[in-house]
MIFI-823551 format. One record per residue (C-alpha): residue in three letters; chain; x, y, z. Coordinates in Angstrom, 1 decimal. Layout:
BEGIN
+------+------+--------+--------+--------+
| code | unit |      x |      y |      z |
+------+------+--------+--------+--------+
|  ALA |    A |      X |      Y |      Z |
...
+------+------+--------+--------+--------+
END
This chain:
BEGIN
+------+------+--------+--------+--------+
| code | unit |      x |      y |      z |
+------+------+--------+--------+--------+
|  UNK |    A |  -15.1 |  -29.6 |  -31.0 |
|  UNK |    A |  -11.8 |  -28.8 |  -31.5 |
|  UNK |    A |   -9.0 |  -31.8 |  -31.2 |
|  UNK |    A |   -5.5 |  -30.8 |  -30.5 |
|  UNK |    A |   -3.2 |  -34.4 |  -30.7 |
|  UNK |    A |   -0.5 |  -34.7 |  -27.6 |
|  UNK |    A |    2.5 |  -36.9 |  -28.0 |
|  UNK |    A |    4.7 |  -37.1 |  -25.3 |
|  UNK |    A |    8.0 |  -39.1 |  -24.3 |
|  UNK |    A |    9.2 |  -39.5 |  -20.8 |
|  UNK |    A |   12.3 |  -37.8 |  -20.1 |
|  UNK |    A |   14.3 |  -39.2 |  -17.0 |
|  UNK |    A |   17.9 |  -39.6 |  -15.5 |
|  UNK |    A |   19.1 |  -43.1 |  -15.0 |
|  UNK |    A |   21.1 |  -43.9 |  -11.9 |
|  UNK |    A |   23.4 |  -47.3 |  -11.9 |
|  UNK |    A |   25.9 |  -48.7 |   -9.5 |
|  UNK |    A |   29.2 |  -49.3 |  -11.2 |
|  UNK |    A |   28.3 |  -52.9 |   -9.5 |
|  UNK |    A |   24.8 |  -54.3 |  -11.1 |
|  UNK |    A |   25.0 |  -57.3 |   -8.1 |
|  UNK |    A |   21.9 |  -56.6 |   -6.4 |
|  UNK |    A |   18.7 |  -55.3 |   -7.3 |
|  UNK |    A |   17.5 |  -52.2 |   -7.7 |
|  UNK |    A |   15.9 |  -50.4 |   -4.2 |
|  UNK |    A |   14.4 |  -47.3 |   -4.7 |
|  UNK |    A |   14.7 |  -45.0 |   -2.2 |
|  UNK |    A |   11.0 |  -44.0 |   -2.5 |
|  UNK |    A |    8.5 |  -45.2 |   -5.0 |
|  UNK |    A |    7.8 |  -42.0 |   -6.9 |
|  UNK |    A |   11.6 |  -41.0 |   -6.9 |
|  UNK |    A |   14.0 |  -43.5 |   -9.5 |
|  UNK |    A |   17.2 |  -43.1 |   -7.4 |
|  UNK |    A |   19.3 |  -46.0 |   -6.1 |
|  UNK |    A |   20.3 |  -45.9 |   -2.7 |
|  UNK |    A |   23.9 |  -46.1 |   -3.8 |
|  UNK |    A |   25.0 |  -44.0 |   -6.6 |
|  UNK |    A |   27.5 |  -44.5 |   -9.0 |
|  UNK |    A |   27.1 |  -43.1 |  -12.3 |
|  UNK |    A |   24.3 |  -40.8 |  -14.1 |
|  UNK |    A |   23.6 |  -41.2 |  -17.5 |
|  UNK |    A |   20.6 |  -39.3 |  -18.8 |
|  UNK |    A |   18.1 |  -40.1 |  -21.2 |
|  UNK |    A |   17.5 |  -38.0 |  -23.8 |
|  UNK |    A |   14.2 |  -37.3 |  -25.5 |
|  UNK |    A |   13.3 |  -39.6 |  -28.5 |
|  UNK |    A |   10.7 |  -40.8 |  -30.8 |
|  UNK |    A |    7.4 |  -41.8 |  -29.2 |
|  UNK |    A |    7.0 |  -45.1 |  -28.0 |
|  UNK |    A |    3.5 |  -44.6 |  -29.5 |
|  UNK |    A |    1.5 |  -43.6 |  -26.9 |
|  UNK |    A |   -0.8 |  -40.6 |  -27.3 |
|  UNK |    A |   -3.0 |  -38.4 |  -25.5 |
|  UNK |    A |   -5.7 |  -36.4 |  -27.8 |
|  UNK |    A |   -7.1 |  -33.5 |  -25.9 |
|  UNK |    A |  -10.4 |  -31.9 |  -26.4 |
|  UNK |    A |  -12.0 |  -28.7 |  -25.7 |
|  UNK |    A |  -15.2 |  -27.1 |  -26.1 |
|  UNK |    A |  -15.6 |  -23.5 |  -27.2 |
|  UNK |    A |  -18.1 |  -21.3 |  -27.5 |
|  UNK |    A |  -22.4 |  -21.8 |  -27.2 |
|  UNK |    A |  -21.8 |  -25.9 |  -27.5 |
|  UNK |    A |  -18.8 |  -25.7 |  -24.9 |
|  UNK |    A |  -18.4 |  -24.0 |  -21.6 |
|  UNK |    A |  -17.3 |  -20.3 |  -21.6 |
|  UNK |    A |  -14.5 |  -18.7 |  -19.7 |
|  UNK |    A |  -17.1 |  -16.6 |  -17.7 |
|  UNK |    A |  -19.1 |  -20.3 |  -17.3 |
|  UNK |    A |  -15.8 |  -22.1 |  -15.8 |
|  UNK |    A |  -15.3 |  -19.0 |  -13.6 |
|  UNK |    A |  -12.0 |  -17.9 |  -14.9 |
|  UNK |    A |  -13.2 |  -14.5 |  -16.5 |
|  UNK |    A |  -15.5 |  -11.7 |  -15.5 |
|  UNK |    A |  -17.5 |  -13.9 |  -13.3 |
|  UNK |    A |  -16.8 |  -12.7 |  -10.3 |
|  UNK |    A |  -19.6 |  -10.2 |   -9.0 |
|  UNK |    A |  -19.3 |   -6.8 |   -6.9 |
|  UNK |    A |  -18.7 |   -8.9 |   -3.7 |
|  UNK |    A |  -15.9 |  -10.8 |   -4.4 |
|  UNK |    A |  -13.6 |   -7.6 |   -5.2 |
|  UNK |    A |  -11.8 |   -6.9 |   -1.3 |
|  UNK |    A |   -8.9 |   -4.0 |   -0.7 |
|  UNK |    A |   -6.3 |   -6.3 |   -1.5 |
|  UNK |    A |   -7.4 |   -6.2 |   -5.2 |
|  UNK |    A |   -7.4 |   -2.4 |   -5.0 |
|  UNK |    A |   -3.5 |   -2.6 |   -3.6 |
|  UNK |    A |   -2.5 |   -5.3 |   -5.9 |
|  UNK |    A |   -4.5 |   -3.0 |   -9.1 |
|  UNK |    A |   -2.5 |   -0.2 |   -7.7 |
|  UNK |    A |    1.0 |   -1.8 |   -7.6 |
|  UNK |    A |    0.2 |   -3.9 |  -10.9 |
|  UNK |    A |   -0.5 |   -0.4 |  -13.1 |
|  UNK |    A |    2.5 |    1.2 |  -11.4 |
|  UNK |    A |    0.4 |    3.6 |   -9.6 |
|  UNK |    A |    2.8 |    3.5 |   -6.8 |
|  UNK |    A |    5.9 |    4.2 |   -8.8 |
|  UNK |    A |    3.9 |    7.8 |  -10.2 |
|  UNK |    A |    2.6 |    8.3 |   -7.1 |
|  UNK |    A |    5.7 |    7.2 |   -4.9 |
|  UNK |    A |    3.1 |    6.7 |   -1.7 |
|  UNK |    A |    0.0 |    4.8 |   -0.9 |
|  UNK |    A |   -1.6 |    7.8 |    0.2 |
|  UNK |    A |   -4.0 |    8.6 |   -2.9 |
|  UNK |    A |   -5.0 |    4.5 |   -2.6 |
|  UNK |    A |   -5.9 |    5.2 |    1.1 |
|  UNK |    A |   -7.4 |    8.2 |    0.5 |
|  UNK |    A |   -9.9 |    6.6 |   -1.9 |
|  UNK |    A |  -10.4 |    3.4 |    0.9 |
|  UNK |    A |  -11.0 |    5.5 |    3.3 |
|  UNK |    A |  -13.9 |    6.6 |    1.9 |
|  UNK |    A |  -16.2 |    4.1 |    2.4 |
|  UNK |    A |  -16.1 |    3.1 |   -1.5 |
|  UNK |    A |  -16.6 |   -0.2 |   -2.3 |
|  UNK |    A |  -13.5 |   -1.3 |   -3.4 |
|  UNK |    A |  -15.0 |   -2.4 |   -6.9 |
|  UNK |    A |  -15.7 |    1.1 |   -7.3 |
|  UNK |    A |  -12.1 |    2.7 |   -7.0 |
|  UNK |    A |  -10.8 |    0.0 |   -8.9 |
|  UNK |    A |  -13.2 |    1.7 |  -11.8 |
|  UNK |    A |  -11.8 |    4.9 |  -10.5 |
|  UNK |    A |   -8.3 |    3.8 |  -11.4 |
|  UNK |    A |   -9.1 |    2.0 |  -14.1 |
|  UNK |    A |  -10.6 |    4.8 |  -15.8 |
|  UNK |    A |   -7.9 |    7.2 |  -14.8 |
|  UNK |    A |   -5.6 |    4.1 |  -16.7 |
|  UNK |    A |   -7.8 |    3.6 |  -19.8 |
|  UNK |    A |   -7.7 |   -0.4 |  -19.3 |
|  UNK |    A |  -10.3 |   -0.9 |  -21.3 |
|  UNK |    A |  -10.7 |   -4.9 |  -20.7 |
|  UNK |    A |  -10.3 |   -4.1 |  -16.8 |
|  UNK |    A |  -13.1 |   -1.5 |  -17.1 |
|  UNK |    A |  -15.4 |   -4.3 |  -18.9 |
|  UNK |    A |  -14.6 |   -6.8 |  -16.0 |
|  UNK |    A |  -15.4 |   -4.2 |  -13.5 |
|  UNK |    A |  -19.0 |   -3.3 |  -15.2 |
|  UNK |    A |  -20.0 |   -6.8 |  -15.6 |
|  UNK |    A |  -19.2 |   -7.6 |  -11.7 |
|  UNK |    A |  -21.6 |   -4.5 |  -11.3 |
|  UNK |    A |  -19.2 |   -1.3 |  -10.3 |
|  UNK |    A |  -20.6 |    2.1 |  -10.3 |
|  UNK |    A |  -19.8 |    4.6 |  -12.8 |
|  UNK |    A |  -21.7 |    7.4 |  -10.9 |
|  UNK |    A |  -19.5 |    7.0 |   -7.3 |
|  UNK |    A |  -17.4 |    9.9 |   -6.9 |
|  UNK |    A |  -13.9 |   10.2 |   -5.8 |
|  UNK |    A |  -12.4 |   12.5 |   -3.0 |
|  UNK |    A |  -12.4 |   15.5 |   -5.7 |
|  UNK |    A |  -15.9 |   14.7 |   -6.7 |
|  UNK |    A |  -15.3 |   13.1 |  -10.3 |
|  UNK |    A |  -17.1 |    9.9 |  -11.3 |
|  UNK |    A |  -15.2 |    7.3 |  -13.7 |
|  UNK |    A |  -16.6 |    8.8 |  -16.6 |
|  UNK |    A |  -15.2 |   11.9 |  -15.6 |
|  UNK |    A |  -11.9 |   10.6 |  -14.9 |
|  UNK |    A |  -11.3 |    8.6 |  -17.5 |
|  UNK |    A |   -8.5 |    8.9 |  -20.0 |
|  UNK |    A |  -10.1 |    9.2 |  -23.3 |
|  UNK |    A |  -13.3 |    9.8 |  -25.1 |
|  UNK |    A |  -12.7 |    6.0 |  -26.2 |
|  UNK |    A |  -12.9 |    4.8 |  -22.7 |
|  UNK |    A |  -15.8 |    7.3 |  -21.6 |
|  UNK |    A |  -18.3 |    5.8 |  -24.7 |
|  UNK |    A |  -16.9 |    2.5 |  -23.6 |
|  UNK |    A |  -18.7 |    2.8 |  -20.1 |
|  UNK |    A |  -21.6 |    4.6 |  -21.7 |
|  UNK |    A |  -21.7 |    2.0 |  -23.9 |
|  UNK |    A |  -21.8 |   -0.9 |  -21.3 |
|  UNK |    A |  -24.1 |    1.1 |  -18.9 |
|  UNK |    A |  -27.0 |    1.5 |  -22.1 |
|  UNK |    A |  -26.1 |   -2.6 |  -22.8 |
|  UNK |    A |  -26.8 |   -3.4 |  -18.9 |
|  UNK |    A |  -30.4 |   -1.5 |  -19.0 |
+------+------+--------+--------+--------+
END
């Protein structure tokens, strides 16, 4: 178990009135501002007042991995939708290259599941982490696009082809 020491010091602004006769009245209990402001004196970050917090993280097989926590790669096939396809299309710069959404819309109109469309796109782009994520989610590399090409045939390199084939062998 790894421990990471963490020290924090409060930083805030003190608001004070020139006449300090009346007791301090806060406008809300969360915001430390007085109803009448005179001058503002910032309080800088200084030495710790001695309060410390220790954060404990568990990694590896003794703790919770990212997939078990639902953070990465734990999505299933049905967790992907058309919005994910559009976001990936934009994120990878395909819209900038293509100039229109025509190719994306053509794939979406073919009644292909969004996760399989994403795999076709990721294979074309050579996006290894995304390919691994999609294959774990159950994407099929044998699905064909409008031109009759699969993710293997659209793969940007032999390395991407090997990744896809290697994953399918691992899964079986």
